[in-house]
Each structure stands twice: as C-alpha cells, then as structure tokens.
C-alpha distance (Angstrom), angle and dihedral (degrees) to the residues before:
residue distance angle dihedral
X1 . . .
X2 3.83 . .
X3 3.82 88.5 .
X4 3.87 90.2 54.3
X5 3.80 92.6 49.7
X6 3.88 90.2 48.5
X7 3.82 91.7 52.1
X8 3.78 91.3 47.2
X9 3.87 91.1 51.5
X10 3.79 90.9 46.4
X11 3.81 89.7 52.7
X12 3.77 93.8 55.0
X13 3.74 93.7 43.9
X14 3.80 90.7 55.6
X15 3.76 94.6 45.6
X16 3.80 95.6 43.0
X17 3.73 90.0 -137.8
X18 3.84 113.5 175.3
X19 3.75 104.0 166.9
X20 3.75 141.2 27.6
X21 3.80 113.5 -66.8
X22 3.79 121.0 -115.9
X23 3.78 118.5 -88.2
X24 3.81 112.2 -92.0
X25 3.77 115.0 -94.6
X26 3.80 93.4 -145.3
X27 3.81 93.7 93.1
X28 3.77 145.9 -64.1
X29 3.82 92.4 -81.3
X30 3.80 92.7 61.2
X31 3.82 108.4 106.4
X32 3.80 115.0 -115.6
X33 3.78 118.8 -109.3
X34 3.81 110.1 -116.4
X35 3.83 117.1 -120.1
X36 3.72 114.9 -97.4
X37 3.83 127.5 -140.2
X38 3.78 117.3 -70.3
X39 3.78 100.1 -106.1
X40 3.79 126.5 148.0
X41 3.77 131.8 -175.5
X42 3.83 93.5 -158.6
X43 3.81 132.4 76.3
X44 3.79 117.1 -100.9
X45 3.75 111.9 -87.6
X46 3.84 118.2 -106.6
X47 3.76 126.9 -156.9
X48 3.83 112.7 -109.7
X49 3.76 115.9 -104.7
X50 3.76 115.4 -97.7
X51 3.78 114.0 -103.6
X52 3.80 108.4 -114.9
X53 3.84 114.5 -111.7
X54 3.77 108.0 -149.5
X55 3.79 92.9 -168.8
X56 3.82 92.7 54.4
X57 3.79 92.2 43.2
X58 3.79 92.3 51.7
X59 3.77 93.2 47.9
X60 3.84 93.1 47.6
X61 3.75 92.4 46.2
X62 3.73 93.1 52.5
X63 3.74 95.4 41.5
X64 3.80 94.2 52.2
X65 3.80 91.8 51.0
X66 3.84 97.7 48.5
X67 3.73 125.9 102.0
X68 3.80 120.6 -133.6
X69 3.74 90.8 -104.3
X70 3.82 91.6 52.4
X71 3.80 91.2 49.9
X72 3.78 92.0 50.5
X73 3.81 91.6 48.4
X74 3.77 92.2 53.9
X75 3.79 93.0 63.5
X76 3.76 92.5 59.9
X77 3.77 119.9 94.2
X78 3.77 92.8 -174.1
X79 3.77 130.1 -165.3
X80 3.83 104.3 -110.3
X81 3.76 109.6 -105.1
X82 3.82 118.0 -127.1
X83 3.78 91.9 -123.2
X84 3.83 137.5 31.1
X85 3.84 91.9 13.4
X86 3.85 93.2 156.2
X87 3.82 95.0 45.1
X88 3.85 93.8 47.3
X89 3.86 91.1 46.2
X90 3.81 88.3 55.2
X91 3.80 95.9 41.7
X92 3.82 94.7 50.6
X93 3.91 97.3 31.5
X94 3.80 88.6 -130.1
X95 3.78 121.3 -159.6
X96 3.77 95.2 -144.5
X97 3.77 149.2 -16.6
X98 3.79 123.2 -132.6
X99 3.81 111.4 -152.6
X100 3.78 125.5 -147.8
X101 3.82 136.6 -166.5
X102 3.80 94.0 -77.5
X103 3.82 89.8 58.9
X104 3.80 91.4 60.9
X105 3.81 101.9 32.2
X106 3.83 112.0 131.4
X107 3.77 92.1 -16.5
X108 3.83 126.7 133.3
X109 3.77 120.8 -128.7
X110 3.81 89.1 -105.6
X111 3.81 90.8 54.2
X112 3.80 90.8 51.6
X113 3.75 92.2 47.2
X114 3.79 90.2 51.0
X115 3.85 92.5 50.5
X116 3.80 92.5 50.4
X117 3.79 92.9 44.0
X118 3.78 90.2 53.6
X119 3.80 90.2 55.2
X120 3.79 92.7 48.9
X121 3.76 93.4 46.7
X122 3.82 91.2 53.8
X123 3.80 96.2 59.2
X124 3.82 134.4 64.8
X125 3.76 95.5 -143.9
X126 3.84 112.6 50.7
X127 3.84 112.9 -109.6
X128 3.73 130.5 -124.2
X129 3.83 105.2 -118.8
X130 3.78 109.6 -159.8
X131 3.82 139.4 -179.7
X132 3.79 139.5 178.4
X133 3.77 102.7 -118.1
X134 3.79 101.2 152.4
X135 3.80 97.0 143.7
X136 3.77 127.0 -116.2
X137 3.79 113.7 36.3
X138 3.85 95.8 6.0
X139 3.81 111.9 56.0
X140 3.84 119.1 136.5
X141 3.85 98.4 169.7
X142 3.81 104.9 34.1
X143 3.77 92.2 46.3
X144 3.81 83.7 80.1
X145 3.84 108.8 75.6
X146 3.80 89.5 -155.7
X147 3.78 87.9 66.6
X148 3.83 98.4 40.8
X149 3.84 127.6 -1.3
X150 3.77 92.9 -131.3
X151 3.73 133.8 26.4
X152 3.77 117.6 -105.0
X153 3.76 110.9 -97.2
X154 3.78 123.4 -117.6
X155 3.81 119.4 -98.4
X156 3.82 87.8 -113.1
X157 3.78 93.5 57.7
X158 3.78 93.5 44.8
X159 3.78 92.1 47.7
X160 3.78 91.5 52.8
X161 3.81 91.5 48.5
X162 3.79 100.9 46.2
X163 3.78 112.4 -11.3
X164 3.74 123.1 -126.2
X165 3.73 92.3 -27.3
X166 3.79 91.5 64.4
X167 3.79 90.7 48.8
X168 3.81 93.7 51.1
X169 3.85 91.0 49.2
X170 3.81 89.4 50.7
X171 3.81 91.0 47.7
X172 3.76 92.5 52.8
X173 3.79 92.1 48.6
X174 3.81 89.6 47.3
X175 3.79 92.9 50.8
X176 3.80 91.0 50.2
X177 3.71 93.4 52.9
X178 3.78 94.6 45.1
X179 3.81 94.0 48.9
X180 3.82 92.0 47.5
X181 3.77 86.9 59.9
X182 3.84 94.6 48.8
X183 3.86 97.0 -100.7
X184 3.79 114.7 138.7
X185 3.80 104.0 174.9
X186 3.78 129.5 51.3
X187 3.81 114.6 -165.8
X188 3.78 90.7 -134.0
X189 3.01 162.5 145.2
X190 3.79 106.0 53.9
X191 3.78 105.1 -135.4
X192 3.80 94.9 -173.6
X193 3.79 120.3 122.9
X194 3.78 122.7 -129.8
X195 3.82 135.4 145.3
X196 3.76 94.9 166.7
X197 3.85 114.8 93.5
X198 3.80 88.6 -154.9
X199 3.84 91.8 64.6
X200 3.87 114.5 103.6
X201 3.83 90.8 -130.0
X202 3.85 97.3 42.3
X203 3.85 99.1 98.8
X204 3.81 90.7 54.6
X205 3.80 96.3 50.6
X206 3.76 131.9 75.8
X207 3.80 87.8 -106.1
X208 3.80 92.3 -135.8
X209 3.78 137.7 107.7
X210 3.83 130.9 -81.5
X211 3.79 97.4 -85.1
X212 3.87 96.7 46.4
X213 3.79 91.4 43.4
X214 3.83 93.4 48.6
X215 3.81 91.2 51.0
X216 3.76 91.2 46.4
X217 3.82 92.8 52.4
X218 3.77 94.3 46.0
X219 3.79 93.7 51.0
X220 3.80 96.1 44.4
X221 3.82 90.9 48.8
X222 3.82 88.7 50.5
X223 3.77 92.6 49.1
X224 3.77 92.4 48.2
X225 3.81 90.0 50.3
X226 3.82 90.8 52.7
X227 3.78 87.5 49.6
X228 3.92 90.5 50.9
X229 3.79 89.3 -120.9
X230 3.77 119.3 141.8
X231 3.82 113.6 -123.8
X232 3.77 131.1 -157.8
X233 3.76 121.7 -155.7
X234 3.75 109.7 -148.3
X235 3.05 151.6 -135.8
X236 3.82 102.8 11.7
X237 3.00 128.7 -137.4
X238 3.81 88.1 20.7
X239 3.79 128.3 -80.7
X240 3.75 98.4 -128.3
X241 3.80 116.1 173.6
X242 3.82 95.6 -33.6
X243 3.76 127.1 133.9
X244 3.78 127.8 -100.6
X245 3.85 109.6 -71.5
X246 3.81 90.7 -159.5
X247 3.75 87.3 77.2
X248 3.80 106.4 27.9
X249 3.76 150.8 -17.5
X250 3.82 120.1 -53.8
X251 3.80 115.0 -155.2
X252 3.84 111.7 -163.7
X253 3.78 109.6 -164.7
X254 3.74 98.7 176.1
X255 3.82 116.7 131.4
X256 3.84 119.5 -101.7
X257 3.83 90.6 -117.3
X258 3.78 90.3 63.8
X259 3.83 91.7 53.7
X260 3.79 89.4 52.6
X261 3.75 92.1 47.4
X262 3.81 95.0 47.0
X263 3.78 127.9 -5.8
X264 3.79 99.6 45.3
X265 3.84 95.0 50.6
X266 3.85 97.5 75.8
X267 3.81 89.7 49.5
X268 3.79 90.4 48.2
X269 3.80 90.2 50.6
X270 3.82 91.1 51.1
X271 3.77 93.3 47.4
X272 3.78 91.9 51.2
X273 3.77 92.0 46.9
X274 3.82 89.9 53.7
X275 3.82 96.9 44.8
X276 3.82 92.6 99.8
X277 3.82 95.0 46.4
X278 3.75 111.3 36.5
X279 3.78 92.8 -149.4
X280 3.80 96.9 117.7
X281 3.78 129.4 92.0
X282 3.82 130.4 -174.9
X283 3.80 122.4 -131.2
X284 3.82 114.6 -148.9
X285 3.73 116.1 -145.0
X286 3.85 130.3 -136.0
X287 3.81 92.9 -119.6
X288 3.80 115.2 123.0
X289 3.78 107.9 -121.3
X290 3.86 98.0 -155.4
X291 3.85 93.1 -172.4
X292 3.79 89.8 68.4
X293 3.83 106.7 16.7
X294 3.81 119.5 9.9
X295 3.85 92.7 177.9
X296 3.84 105.1 52.3
X297 3.85 137.3 46.0
X298 3.77 112.0 -107.6
X299 3.77 91.1 -108.5
X300 3.80 90.5 59.9
X301 3.77 98.2 37.5
X302 3.81 123.0 102.9
X303 3.82 89.3 -163.5
X304 3.84 92.2 60.1
X305 3.76 92.4 46.6
X306 3.83 89.3 51.0
X307 3.80 87.4 54.6
X308 3.85 88.8 54.0
X309 3.80 95.8 45.3
X310 3.80 102.3 37.1
X311 3.78 103.0 20.3
X312 3.86 96.2 46.1
X313 3.86 98.0 22.3
X314 3.83 93.0 -126.8
X315 3.79 113.2 169.2
X316 3.85 101.3 170.0
X317 3.75 132.0 88.0
X318 3.82 117.1 -48.2
X319 3.73 113.4 -163.2
X320 3.80 137.3 179.6
X321 3.72 130.9 -114.7
X322 3.78 111.5 -112.2
X323 3.83 107.7 -50.4
X324 3.84 89.4 -150.7
X325 3.84 92.4 68.6
X326 3.80 119.6 115.4
X327 3.84 93.6 -119.5
X328 3.77 92.3 78.6
X329 3.80 103.1 34.6
X330 3.81 95.1 104.5
X331 3.79 93.0 48.1
X332 3.81 93.7 59.2
X333 3.79 105.7 31.0
X334 3.73 90.8 150.7
X335 3.81 92.5 57.6
X336 3.78 94.8 -104.1
X337 3.82 97.8 122.8
X338 3.85 90.5 122.2
X339 3.80 91.4 51.7
X340 3.78 93.0 51.5
X341 3.85 91.5 45.9
X342 3.75 93.3 52.2
X343 3.78 92.6 47.4
X344 3.82 89.5 49.4
X345 3.86 90.9 60.4
X346 3.79 107.0 -91.6
X347 3.76 117.4 143.0
X348 3.80 97.6 -164.3
X349 3.81 129.9 33.7
X350 3.81 118.7 -147.5
X351 3.84 106.9 -155.6
X352 3.74 144.3 143.7
X353 3.78 97.2 -146.4
X354 3.79 98.7 55.2
X355 3.85 91.0 143.3
X356 3.81 88.9 65.7
X357 3.87 96.8 37.5
X358 3.79 99.0 49.9
X359 3.87 94.2 61.9
X360 3.88 87.1 49.5
X361 3.79 90.3 55.9
X362 3.85 92.8 47.4
X363 3.78 91.8 49.0
X364 3.85 91.7 48.6
X365 3.82 88.6 52.2
X366 3.77 92.0 49.6
X367 3.84 90.2 50.3
X368 3.80 91.7 47.1
X369 3.81 91.6 -118.1
X370 3.77 86.4 124.3
X371 3.79 115.6 43.9
X372 3.81 115.1 -129.4
X373 3.79 91.6 -130.0
X374 3.85 90.0 56.6
X375 3.78 89.9 57.8
X376 3.79 93.2 44.7
X377 3.81 91.5 52.6
X378 3.79 91.3 51.2
X379 3.86 91.9 48.1
X380 3.83 90.0 48.5
X381 3.78 90.4 56.0
X382 3.80 91.3 46.2
X383 3.85 91.6 51.3
X384 3.82 90.2 45.3
X385 3.80 90.7 55.0
X386 3.79 90.6 49.4
X387 3.81 90.0 48.4
X388 3.82 93.2 51.1
X389 3.80 89.4 49.9
X390 3.84 89.9 54.1
X391 3.79 95.5 -112.8
X392 3.81 96.1 121.9
C-alpha cells in the first residue's frame, strides 16, 4: 500500500499537476480521472511590479501638497496685469498669464525675457505663459518690429503661397521665437471653418473646406508638439458665421448634424493628432449652440462640454474664452462667471478680472456649490499640461 502511494506521489511530482485534469474527450462513458493531490514543483506566481509613472507621481505629489488657494489659482489663465505682474502671480498662485500687444509694445527681446522670468521666479509652480500669435490679423509678438522685422502672415496667405509646407515652416519659426522669449503656449491654431469673406472669423481661418482645414489643424498641432509648444484649438464648437462675441451675444441656430458634418471635424483632427503628446488644449467659445443648449453660451454650458469630452473624447485642458467679454455679461450679473464656467466643465478660466473671480470660486467651494473633486480634476489636467510641456 505504501509503495502505491509513493508511486502516485512521484507521478504527480513529475507531471507538476496542481488541479483536476480535463474530462476525457473519448466519450461520455469514459470514467472521469479522480483529482490528484495539490502539489506543485514551482514557486507561487507573483504579480509583476507596476511600472512607475513619473507623470502621475509628479501630479499626485503636487496635488497632495497644495492648499485650497493654490489649487484655485492654478485654474486661472489670467490676462497679465500692466503692473505688479510678479507680485500678483505669487499672491494668487496663478496657473498662467496670457500676454497681449501692450505687454510687448516697444520692448526688446531681452526686456520681454526679463518680464517673463520675473513672473516665473515669483511662483512655486511654473506658469503657463501664453499669447495669441495666429498670424495675419492677430499678432501680439510680431507686431513689434524689435521682436521680428515683419508680422507673421496669416494661414490663408501662407497656404496660397506654398501650401501646408509653407505653414509648417512658419509654425516652426514662430515656435522658436516664442520659446526664446519664455512663452510656452500659443493660442493657435484657429480650427474654425469659413469660406465666406463676410464672416467675422474668416480672416483668421484657413479659408478652405472641411478636409483641407482638418489636415491643416492636424499637421500644425503635430509640429507644435514636436517643438514643445502648447497649442490651443479654438473656438469650440466652431464659430461659423456668427457675430463677434467680444461685443455681444452670438446665437448659433444651426442643427447638430451640421456640426458633426463640418465644424467638429477640424477639432477632432487636432485632438487625434495631439493624443500622443498631451500638449493641446481646447478653447470653448461664448457662442450659444442652440442645438445643445439654447440658454447658455458654450463656455458656460455643461452640454457643450459633454460634447467635447464624450463626443470627441478629449481628455486635455478645456479653457474658456475671456470671461470679461460682453457675450456673457447677462449670464453672470452677480460676478460669478468663473463659478459657472468651472461647473460647466472648464479646467482653466481665461479672464482679466481674476482678483474678483478667485474669491468667488473660493466662496463657492466653501458653500459646497463647487465640489472639491471637480476642482481637483481640473487642477490635475492643468498640472498634466504643464508636465507635458516640460515645465514640471
């Protein structure tokens, strides 16, 4: 009897069997093989160690160490004040400054560099430094001949001269100039569609159809990513033939199907082109997209942000157009435009009056109007953008 048991044990040691064998495939009348003892000749398997994610670790470390005031400051991409820029950046822990023509006027490159360096040295978390340098009618930097002898040309002019190759060469030169000054985000390219010279937005677009514009956006975003320059696709969900929202309300009554057939496609192309880099943000306009939300401007509409997140699968930073524009005055008469914008789904708020808006956000958090997790999610995206741009 002992010899039989020894032979049985030796059999299972040699075969390494640890569980019952499969039932024989010879037919239902074949007797089942009884389960053997649970014996194994190998060490228990262990799950492989998780590969460290430096990006995630950096974001988590910063987020866990930040005060509420620091978190709120990070979601503001503020218009750079004319005076005390460094002190205010430090006081309010600002996430970024967007510079305009007045910040470059008559200055040399060295003076601009010194200004930006002073902002960066005043804060603990490096700032996003942005500018609208689209080319053509919107040029903040190259409008100053001390910084570039000629203004950057519009995408339309470049496209007519040399196609997409001319645009990409111009993009690369533009990125080099901006980076040399300390600028890390260009609020470009314009992803709006327009082929009608009478449209308000026409001069700032490529002036071509859906396919050409989509290809243009994808390639410019890719080039900017290669150059480590943050890009901003604007003005989501597409400006169309609407009026200027700097001076009033723009009601877009086009059907949703038309957006999917036309306006959303260049944004989709840009988002897909940036998926491997994470250096692209999307700016949401103040146009009212009646097909989704007839009551609120896109920048303040949860439905429009849901379209961006779920419809287009965008996971990066969504930011508002300037909250100080006339198009949203009546929707935030109590001064709570920033609160409404954050609740809608924006991660960064572009505004001139950040000194008034930041206390509004802090009060809304204290009153549980804004959930803490909503703020944390926005800050995570902002820090992720900064990490991908090499700032952290």
